[in-house]
N, C-alpha and C positions, 0 to 999 in steps of 0.2 A: 504494499499499499504506500509506503514511504517513497519507494523508487518511482512509483507511478506519479505521485504528487510532484516530485522533483523533475521528472520528465515533462509534465504538463507546464510547470513553472518555467522551465528552460525554453520550451517551445513558445510560450507566451512572451517572454522577454526578448527572444530573438525576433519574433514577428513584429513586435513593437519597435525595436531598434531598426529593423529593416525599413519600416514605414517612415521613421524619422529621417534616416539617411537617404532615402529615395527622394531625389529632387522632383518637384512638380514641373511637368512640361506644360508650356503654354497651350491653352485650348484654342481651337480654331476661331478666329475673329468673325464677328457678324458684319458682313458688308453686302451691299447690293450692287451688282449681282454676286451671288454666293461664290466663294472661292472653289475651284475644282479640286486642288490638292493643297494640303497644309501639313507640314511636319513641324510640330512645335519643339522648341528648345527651352532652356531655362533662362530666366532673366529678361531684361528689356534694354532697348537702345534708346538713350536719352538724346534728343535733339537740343542742342544749345546754340548760342550765338557764334560759337566757333565752328559749327557744322557747316560745311560747304556743299552745294549741289554742283557736281562736276560732270562734264561731258567730254568725250574725246575731241581733240583738235581736228581730226579728219571727219568728224560727224557734226558739222555745223548745223544741220537740220534739227539737232536736239537742243540748240540754244534756247529756242522759244519755249520748249517743254520745261526746261530747267528753270527759266525765269517765271513761267506760270506757276510752277510748284512753289517756288520761293515766295512769290506774291500772295498766293492763297494761304500758305502757312503763316505768313505775317498777319494777314487779316484774321485768321482763326485764333492764333496764339500770341501775337504781338512780338514774335522773335523774327528778326530780319536775318535771313540766310544769304550768304554770299554765293553768287553763281560764278563758277570758274571753269576755265577750259584747260584740259590737260589730264594728268594722272591723279587719281583719287588717293587720299591718305586715310589712315585709320581715323574713324569718327566722321567720315564724309558720306554723302549719298551720291552714288555714281549711276549714271544713266548711259547705257550703250545700246547700239543696234548690232545684232548678230544673226546667226542662222540657227533656228530651232524649228524643225518641221512639225514637231508635236503641237506647238502653240498657234501656228498660222499667223495671219496678218494682224489680228487684233488681240492676240494673246501675249503673254510675257511670263518671265520668271523673276522672282525677287528673293534675295537672301538677306536676312536681317540678323546680324551678329554684332561685332564691334564696329561695323560699318554697314551700310545698306547698298546692295548691288542690284540694280534693275537691268534686265536684258530683254529686249523685245525685237521682233523682226522688222517692225515698222515704227514710224513716229506715232501712229495712232495707238499701237500697242503700248508704247512708252507713256502716252497720256493716260490710258486706262490704268496703268500701274500706279501713276502718281495719284489718281483719284482714289484708288484703293487705299494707298498709304495714308491719305488725308482722312478717310473714313475711320481707319483703324486708330490713327492718332487722336481723332476727336473723341473716341470712346475711352482713351487711356490718358487723358490729360496732356497730350502732346508727345507721349512716349510710344514706342513701337515694341510689341512683344517679339522676342527673338524667335526665329523660325524660318522656314523657306516656303515659298509660294510658287505654284505652277497654275496659271489661270488662262483659260481660253474659252470662247463662246461655243455653245452647242451648234450654232449655225454660222455661216460665213460672215454675217454682220451682226453685231450686238444690237439688240433692240428691246423695246418694252411695249407691251400692249395693255391698255386699260380698256376693258370691255364695259362701256357705259350702258349697254343694253341689259346687263345683269348686275351691275353695281350702280346704285343710285348716287348721283353727283348733284 
């Protein structure tokens, strides 16, 4: 009987300590449209006045996307982000255009860790990525939960339908 009690006590202590040491992974953020894939990590990325929005020198078409994101972030949170051309550093938000057949023209991937890396196939995909990040930041007081995103629409073009025949307006 005594051995059984010690065994149960040991199992209880081990299970409690495993729960304490297991870090909680961030849950999938609620955004519209819903994210296709989310792999949560632990912690959050804090955007500060030192955070820059960076785009590659060879991809000038992303300058307007970076400026729009910085302007919208300032309107929402009062923090002015510097927009820069060149290489991103730790703590920056980088936006690039690459080749990823999985996400199509309006999709993107985003990695949020000690920096934020957005990669889209087109400028339109990069814009959608910044809209998603703004929605997530709004829900978390300007911070972004760490994790990775793969997002793309069901159809060739993202859209929204409000059926006013079945929903009173």
